N, C-alpha and C positions, 0 to 999 in steps of 0.2 A: 575591871570589866563591867560593862553595862548590863542592865537587866534585859530580859526577853522583851520582844515587842508585844504590845498589848493587842488583844483580839480586834479592837476597834481600828487599829492602825492598818491592818492588812485586809480588812473587810472590803468587799467589792462595793464600788460606788454605784449610784443609780444608772449613770451612763454606761459603765462597764457591764452592768447586768443587762441593759437594753441591747448592747452590742452582742453579747453572748446569746441572747434570745433570738436575735435576727440571724446570727450565724447558725444556730441550731435549727431554726426553721428552714433555712436554705439547704442545710445538710440533709434534713429529713425529706425535703422536696426532691433533691437530687437522687436520694436513695430510692424514693418511691417512683419517680417518673423516668429517670435516665439510667439508673443502674440496670434494670432489665434490658433496655436497649443496648447498653454496652456489653452485657453478657451475650446477647444475640450477635452483635457485631464481632465479638471475640470468637465465638463458635464458628461464625461464617468465615472469618479470616483463616481459621484452621482447616475448615472442611472444603471451602470453595477452591477450585483449582483454575484460576484464570488462564493458566498456560494451555489447558486443553481447548478452551474457547478460542484463544488467540491462534493456536496452531491450526484449528479448523478454518478460521478466517484466512490465515496465511495461505493455506492450501487452496482454498476457493479463489482467493485473489490471484494466485499464480496461474491456476488452470484457466481462469477467465481471461487473464491478460494474454496468455500464450496460445490458447487453443480455440478462442471464440471465432476467429475468421480464417481458419487454416485452409489453404488451397492444397490441391494434390501435390504440387511441386514442393510445398513446404513440408509436407509429411514425409517426403522422400529425402530431405536434406540429411546429410551424414552427421552433422553436428547438432541436430535438433535435440536429441536426448541429452547431450552434455549441457547444452544451454538451459534446458528445462530443469535438469538436476541441480545445476549450480544455483539457479534462481530459487528453486524450491528449498534447498538447504539454507540459503541465506535468509529467506523469509521465515523459516522455522526457527533459526537461531535468534532472529530478532524477536519473534513471538515468545520464545522461552525467556529471554532477558526481560522483556516488558512484563510478562506474566509474573515473574518472580519479584520484580520491582513493585507491582501492584499488590501482591500478597504481603510483602514486607511493609508497604505503606499502610495497608489496612490494619495490620497488627500494631504498628507503632501509633496509629491514630487512636486505637482503643486504649492503649496504655497512656497516651498523653491526655486523653479526655478523662480517664479515670483519675488522673492526678491533677485535674483542673486546668490542664493546658489546652490551648486551642488545637483542634484537629485540622488537618489539611482539608480545605473545602473541596478540592478536586478529588473525586472518587476515582478509583482505579479503572472502573468501566468507562468513565469519560475519557481517560487516557487511552484505553483500549480502542475506542472508536476512531482514534487518530493514528492507528498503527501505520507507520510509514512504509512506503514501498522501498524495498531494498535496492541497492545499486545493481545487484546481479539480475534482479527481475527487469529492471529498466534496460540493462544491457542485452538481455535475452530478447526482449521485445524489439529493441532497435535492430538486432541481428535478423529477426524475422522480417521486419519491415524492409531491410536492405535486400534480403533474398527475394521478397515479393516484388520489389521495384526492378530488380534485375530480370526476373521472369517476365514481368510486364513489358519491359523494354525489348526483350528477345522476341516475345510474341508480336509486338507491334512491328518490329523490324522484319520478321518473317512474313507478316501479313502484307506489308508494303512491297516486299520483294515478289511475293506471289502475285499480287495485283499488277505490278509492273510487268512481270513475265507474261502474264495472261494477255495484257494489252499488246505486248510485243508480238506474241504469237498471232493475235487477232489482226495485226497490221501486215502480217505476211513475213515477219522476220523470225529470228530464233528467239528462244526464251530470254537470252541475255542481250540481244541486239535487235532494235526495232527497224522496220523499213522506213525510209524517208518518204516524203510526199512524191518524189520522182520515181519511186519504186525500188530503189537500191537500199542496201543495208546502211544504217547510220555508221559513219566512220569515226567521228570524233566526239569529244565530250559535249561540245556546243550543240551538235545535231541530236545527240541523245537527250540532252536537257530540254531542248525545244519540243521534242516528241513527247517527253514525259509530261511537260506542261500542257500540251494539247490533249493528251490522253487523260489528264487529270490525276496522274499517279504521283505527282510531285507537288 
C-alpha cells in the first residue's frame, strides 16, 4: 500500500481559489439581492388568488357581451336565461382553469429560480389578460343576434304591409286590394305590382 497523499498535493491551486471566490461573491450577491424577491414571490404565489380576478373578468365579459344591446324582444326570449347561464358557466370554468395554471406557474417559477433555473418570462397576469372567450359565450351571442335579426325582419315586413295597406285604402280600395287607375279594384298580380310601384310601397 502506498502512503497518504501529501498536503501539498491536494492543496487548491490559485485558479481554483479564484473560481471559488467568484462563485462565493455571486452566491452572496444572489442572497442579498434576489433572495428577498424570491421570498416575496413565493408568498404572493401562495396568497394571491388569480381565480377570483379571472372569475370577475369572466362575469363582466359575459354580461357585457350578452346584455349590452338588448331589445325588449330579446328580454322576452324563452331561451335567454339558458343561453346566458351556459355562457356564464363556461366562462367561469375557463377562468378557474386559467387561474389555477397561473398560480401553479408562479409557484414553480419561484422554485426554479431559487435553484438557479430560468423562470418563465410570461407572468400569469399577462396570460390572464388574454382570457379567451368561451365557445358557449360565442354561441349565446350568436343566438341573440339571430333573434334580433328575426325581430328586425318581422318589424320591416309589418311596416311594409301597413304602408301598402294605407296606400290601398287611400286609393279607394280595401286594405289588401288597391284601386286601379280606372277606378276598379286591382284583379291580378301585375295590376297590384304596378300600383305598388306607383304608390312607392314596393
